[in-house]
N, C-alpha and C positions, 0 to 999 in steps of 0.2 A: 516499636522495636526498642530494645534496651541497649544504649550505647556501650561499647567496651573502650575503656580508657587505657592507653598504653602506659600511662604514668603510674598506674596502680597494680600491685601484684594479686589482685583478687577481682572477682566478677562482681558486678553491681545488679541489683534487682530493684524494681519499683515497689513501693509501698504506699498505702493511702490512696487518695483520689487519683484517678487516671489522668495522666498529663503526657505530653510529648516532650520527652527529654531529648535534646540534640547534642551531638558533639561534632565540632568542626574546627580544624586547624588549631587544636589545643584548647578550645573553649567548650565548656559544658553549659548548656542553657536549659532552664526549666521554668515553668509558669505555674503559679497557683491560681485558682479560680476564686470567685467572690466568697468572702467571709471564711476562707479556709486558713486554719490555724492548728497548732499542736500545743495545747496549754490546758492544764487542769487547775482552775482557780484554787487558791490556798483554802478558801472557805466554802468551795463548792463540792459538787459530787464528781463521779468518775468522769473520764474523758468522754464527751459526746462525739461518737463516730461521724456525725454529720459535719463537725467543724474540723475534722482531721485535715492535714496538709501533706501534698505530695513529697515523698522522700525517695532518694536513690541510694541504696545501701549495699555494703558487702561486708563479710566477716574478716576483721583484721587478723593477720598472723599473730601467733602467741608472742609474748614478750613486749619490750618497749617499742614505741613508734611515734612517728609525728605525721600528721596529715595537714598540709597547708595549701592554701589557694588564695589568689586575689579575687574578691567579690565585687561585682558591680550590680547595683540594684536600680530598676526603673521605678523609683518612688513615685507614687501617686496618691496614697492615702495613709493615715497614721497606722504604724506598726507593720507596714509593708517591710519584708526582710528577705535577705539571702543568708543562708545558714550553714554551718558546719555542724553535723548532728552525730550524737553518741547514743547508742541503744544496747542496754544490757538486760532489760526485761520489759514486760508489757507496762509496768507502772514505774519503771526506773530508766530514764533517759535524761539527756542534757543537750543544750544548744549554745552555741556562740553565734551571735547574730550581728549583721550590719542592718540596722533597723531605723525606720523614721519614727523616732520616739519622743513626743508624738509629732513634732514638726521639725526637728533637726535630725540629721543622720547621726546615729549613736551606736557605739559598740555595746551590746547587751548580752546578758547570759541568763539562762534558765536551767536549773537542776530539779528534776522531778523525782521525788521518792514517795509515791503515792499521790501527792499533790505537788504542784509546781511552785517554786519561789520565782522571783523576777528581780533583776538587778541591772541598773544602767552603770556603765563604766566611764566612758568619755565621749564627747562629740568629736565627729570626724568632718573634716573639710572636704566636701564633694560627695560623689555618689559611689566611691569605691574604697576599699581598705583590704588589707591582707588579714586573714584569720588563720589561727593554728590551733589544733586539737592534739594533744600529745598524752602518752601514757609512759610513766616511769615507775617501775615496780607495781604497787597496788594503788597508785594515785594517778588521777587524770588532771590535766592543766589546760587552761585556755589562755591564749596570748593574742595580741593584735599588733599591726604594724602599719605605717604609712607607706613604707618602701620595701618590705620583705627582708630587710637587713637587720635593723634594730627593732626588737620586739618589746612590747609593754606587757608585763604581767597583769593578767585580769583576774584569774581565779585558780585555785587548787582544790580538789575534792575527791572523795571516795564514793564509788557507786557500785552497789551490788556486793556479793560475796566474791572471794577470789576465783571460784569456779566460773561465775557468771561473768566476771571481768575478762577471763581468758578468752571467752567467746563473744567479746564485744563486736558489734556491728557499727561501722562508721560510714559517713558519706555527706550527702547534701540534701537540703530542704529548702522550699520556697513557700512564703506565707503572705496572706493578705487578710488579716483578721476583721477589718472594718471596711475594706475596700472592694472594688469590682474585679480585682485581679492584680497580679504582680509578676513581672519577669525578672529573673536574676541570672547572671552569668558568672561562672567560675573558670578563671584561667590561671596560668602559672602553677597548675596543680603539681604537687609533689608528695611522695610518700617516702618517709625515711624509717629504716629499721633500727633507730637509736632513740634513746630517751634524752632528757636534759639534765645536765649536771648541776645547774643552777637556775632556778625558775625566775630569778630576779636580777640578773646581770645583763639583760638586754640581748643575749645571744638567741 
């Protein structure tokens, strides 16, 4: 059963390997199975469907927006992560992750344009962090926060052409590339129909 989140103005649909997404008292929980990931190595071939990761996505309304949530991850193996995910095409998508990378909780990002890049931002104290995905005009941005109030700029990028961007899907992903599985919980979920005036002022 696909959970419906009252915090979001759109329906969510599952993609990738089957998993039981649950929603209870404001918290969304999902679980990745063993060796499930969504990443196209920069020097490798096309995405291997066998290594795909479970996602729960919906089509964002047109215009500027912010999707934010506090993410808590049950870390067990390297690169286990809870993720806010952006999808504009089969080979064009992006992730901001709270990831065990490889032995410390870290905010990481991936932008895929045919192949994926991979960038670590900063280490996090503990197993939880706030993540934010936003669109302002034709640009997307990633931010992270310890408290959901003061935000650290992580990345700004373009992805897809304007028509594809207008139909962007956003939502949640859980991954366990090297482990036997990983559970992540997303709470304090919020969707705002506004962009960001300044990506670097902490707001």
